[in-house]
C-alpha positions, 0 to 999 in steps of 0.5 A: 469514108471507105478505107483504102483496103476496102476500095482495093478489095471491091470486086470491079464490074466486068473485071476478071478474077486474077490467077494467084499462084501461092508458092508453098501452099502449106501456109495457113494464114496465106490460105485463109487470105486466099479463101477470103479473096476467092469468096470476094471474087478477086482471085482464082488460086493455084496452090504449089507445094506438098499436095497431101498437106495442102489438101488437108488444110484447104479442106479444113479451111473450107475451100471447094474440092476443085481448087488447083494444086500443083504437087512439088516434093521440095521447096526448090521444086516448089519455087521452080514450078511457080516460076514456070507458071509465071514464065508461061503467063498462067498466073497474074500474081505470085505470092510467097507462102510456106517458103523462104523469101531468098529461095523464091527470089533466087529462082525468079532472078536466075538468068538461065531458068528464072524470069529476071526483071528488066530493071531493079525490083523493090518492096513497097509497103502500103499503110492506111495512115490517118485515113489516107494511103501512105507508101513505104520503100524498101523494107525487104529487097535492096539492102544498101542501095547506091544512088543509082539503085535509089532512083530505080526504087523511087521510080518503082514506088511512083509506079505503084502510087500512080497505080493506086490513083495518087496523081502527083505522089510526094516522096519524102527522102528520109534521113536523120537530119534536114541539112546535108552532111557529107559524113552522113551519106543519106543526106547527100543522096536525098539532096541529089534525089531532090535535085533530080526531081526538080530537073524532071527525072521522076516526071509528075512527082515531087521527091524532096529531102533530106528530111526527118520522119516527123517533117514528112508526116506532121504539119505541126512539126513543119510549123515548129521547125519553120521547115520550108519545103514542097510538102508540109507533113503530107508525104504520100511516100516514105523513102528510107535510105536502106533496108534496115531503116525501112524494115524497122519503120515498117514493123514499127508501123505494123506492131505499134499502131493499128494501121492496116497494111499490105506489101508487094514487090514492084518492078517485076513482070507481075505483082509479087507478094512476099509477106513475112510468114508470120504476118496474119491473114488480114495483112496477107488479104490486104496484100492480095487486094493490093496486088489484084488491083495493080494487076488490073491496072497493068493489064 
């Protein structure tokens, strides 16, 4: 059976290459990922940043000499030019390279000069866990979301899940315990989200909680705890209550297991990739494949 990332990275017949803008093209790992993606026919890259440095790097990596480079003399100018490309619909995917995430997001979200989304944006991680896709949110954008924000974050991850072919996504609203405790706000919010799901707020999806991580992923734990719920250790989505827990969980999966993974930002006009600058070229390639696939479904 092919992995989720093998499926996402396959060039689809009659599907055009996606134009990808690499913001801060001086990142070696990001350039290497772009090279593989370009060779597989997934993207046509546009590099934004220090032209002289980028030229030297792409020559060393083995790009053709006709790659488009947009020169920028500062990180601020790099971000501004990238946002302009997105506003003019000249790119299909935006990817962070050698630039601070906060600087890029500020440029994107600027109400006067940027391209703010209509709603909330949130990060969605994709892992291949035990041979199946597993989504996690939100490990990078929203620090301490309230209940209203959590509803939007779940809607974003459901959109990604459906875009990846999960027809009725099962979302585990994670918390430290399974019972509602008024002193633990995560449990209160998880129960309210679960009640909303039963009322049809999230459409064809199941959002259930509060539940601990073991119940979301382990059928054995479900049986041992005599836990009754609509998912028996087979959650498609892990919804963490805040950025800290989601980020720790993402990095634990990434560093302590051999699960291939990727991440995009959902809720924006086009897929946005803001992988950590320390992520290797394999994860960045997986993220490009995921973003390319989602861009195709959106178009």
